[in-house]
N, C-alpha and C positions, 0 to 999 in steps of 0.2 A: 562878127560870128566867133564863137569860141573855137580855139585851136587846141592842139595837143599840149600836154603838160611837159615841163622840163624833163631832162633825161633821167633824173633820179626817180621820178614817178613811173616812167615807162622806159626802161633801159633800151638802148639802141640794140636791136637784135643783130647777131652775126649768124654763123652757120648753126644748123640744128645740132642737138646734143646726141644724136644717134641712140636715143633711148636711155641715156644716162639717168640714173635715179636722182631726182632733185629733191626728194623729201628730206625734212629735217630729221635729226637723230638725237636722242637724249643720251645714249650711252654706246660706246663702241662694242659692247657685248651683245647688241641687238642682232648681230649676224648679217645685216644688210650691208652692202658695200657698193660704193660708186666706183666707176672706172678709175684706175690710177691716172694721175695728172698727165703722165707721159703717153696715155692712150687718147688724149684729147688735144685739139688745137687750142691755142691760147684763147681765141674768140669763143670757142665752145665752153671753156671753163669760165670765161668772163660772163657769158650769158647765164650760165647756171647760178653764178654768184649774184648777178643782178636780180634774177627772179627770187632768190632766197631773201635778199635784203628788202625787196619791195613787196613781197607777197602779202604781208600783213601790216597795215598802216601803223598799228599800235606798237609794233616791234621795230619798225624801220629805222628810226633815229638811234635806238640803242645798238642795233647791229652795225650801223655805219660808224658810230663812236667806238665800238669794239675794234673795228679795223684800224681806226686812227690810233687808238691807245696802244695796240699791240704792234705798232711799227717797230718798237723795241720789244724784245722778248719779255713776257710778263708771266710770273707764276700764277697758277690757278687762283689762289687766294686773293692776290692783288687785283687780278682781272675781275673777279666776282665783286669785290668791294667797290671797285671803280664804277662798274655798271650799276650797282645798287644805289650809288650816290647820285646818279643822273636824275634830273627832274622827270625826264621821259620814261624812266623805268617804273614810275608809279602806276602807269597805265599799261605796261607790257603784259603780254598774255602768258609768258613763260618765265621760268627762273633763269638765272645767269648761266648756269652750266648748260642748260638746253640751248640757249642762244649761241653760246660759244661753240658748242659742238655742231650746231647747224652750219656755222661758218666754216668749220673744219670740213664737213661733208661737201660743202659747196665750193671748196678750193680757195676760200678767202683767208683761212688761217692754217698754219702748220701746228700739229699736235706733237709736242716734244716731251720726251721723258728723259730725266737725268739721274745719275747715281749720286752718292754722297760726295764724290769728288767733282761733280758738275759735268761729267762726261755724258754724252748722249748714250742712251740705252737703245741700241738698234735691234732690228729683227734678228740679225746674226748673233748678237750677244744673248738673245733669249732662247736660241736653239738648244734643245735638250734640257731646258730648265722646267721645273714644275711651276704651277701657278703660284704656289707659296714662295718659291725661290725668286720668281720674277717680282712678286710684291716686295720682297726684301731688297731686291736690287734697285728698284725704282724709288728714288727719294723724293723727287719733285716732278710735277706735271706743269708744263707751261705752254704758252701760245705765242706765235709770231706771225705777223702778216706776210702772206705770200706775195710773189710778184704780181699775180692776178689781183690780189686784194689791194696792193699799192696802186695799181692802175685804176681800179674802181674808185678808190679814194680821190685820186687826182682828177678823174673825169667828173666826179660828183660833189665837189666841194660846195658848201652852202653858198659861197659868194658867186660861183659860176651858175648855180641853179637860180639864184635871185636875179642875176643879170638876164638869164634866159627867160625867166618869168616876165620881166618888164619888156623884153623885146617881143614877146608873143602878142601882147595887147598894149601898145604904147599909150593908147587913149585912157588906160586905167592907171597909169603911173602915178598921177597926183593922188588918186584914191588909195593906192597901196601905201604911198608915203604917209598919207593922213592916218591910215589905220596903224602904221608902225609908230607914229608919234603919239597917237591916242593910247596905245598899249604901253608905250614907254613911260607914261605918266604914272600908271598903277595897273595892277592886274585887272583884266576886263573879262566879262562873260560874253557869250554869244549875243545875249539880249542887249548888252551895252553897245556892241558894234552894230546891231540891228537898228537901234535907236539913232546912232550916229549917221548911218547911211540911208535911213528911211526916206523914200521919195526921190532919191538922187537919179538923174538921167543915166548915170553910168551903170545902173542896174538893168537897163534895157539892152536886150541882145536879140539877134535874129537866129532862130532855130528852125530849120526846114522851111525857110521862107516866111515864118511868122514871127511877129514881135512878141517876145516873152520877157517876163521880169524875173531876174535872178534873185535868189535869196542873198542877203548881205553876208551870210556866213561863208559864201563862196570865196570871198576875199581872205577870210581867216584860214579857210581850209588850204587855199593855194599858198599862202605865206607859210603855213605850218609845213606843208609838203616840201617847200623850198628850203626849209631849215631856219627860218627867221623867227618863228614862234614856237613856244612849248607851253603845254598846260601845266601849271603849278599853282593850284588853288586859284585859277584864273589864267587867262592868256597873258603870257609875259614874253619879252624879247629874249632870244638866245644871245650868247656872246656874238655870234656871227650876225644876228639881226641888228644888234646895237652898232656894230662896226659898219654894217651896210647903211644904216640910217645916217650915221655920221658922214659917210661918203656922199650920200645923196644931198645932205645939207651943204656940203662943201662945193658942190657942183654949181 
């Protein structure tokens, strides 16, 4: 029987967010604001970040990669260019700035402003200044992963998600490996995988006490959600997927 997905797909819940606004934000000028991080417990902030990252499957891997990339402080231009170069960004539903600001609002990234000397432009430094004066003061905008973001990255590494996926249904491990090897040869379509697995007993599963036949695409979907596959003019292995396949072959 099918069981739950790895944590990256369904984040482990902690305490409730006490009504915290979890919606994404495109611009700080929108006027909506989430509670300050010091008004939430770590688990509450972590849960909000988890929902932000996993809410939309087409944005999920780009958001996760942004958290990884911004472990070191990154200026806006570099962060946007990095995300735009990701294969997964081709199917993202929002632009880079929207995605980065979504992570800021969800406590995964810090939004940092610096002056020409590289010093932080704090709220105190802005007091009494006009908007034009503030614009003149701020030379660069950058992003850096928060402690909450770092913990999310650590708990949801592709390698850990893949191990979790295999542990959920050990009887499918050989098929997962076969799909990884098949995709490693060249980019594959859903139909390619469907033809590969057509008629296999592994597609049989029990749902509500009845024998049902899964679609072969289930294997692709679950490997994609675990971070092993990405669509790039066909399904291909991610770097983590290649490393995981090598580990499987060496066991």
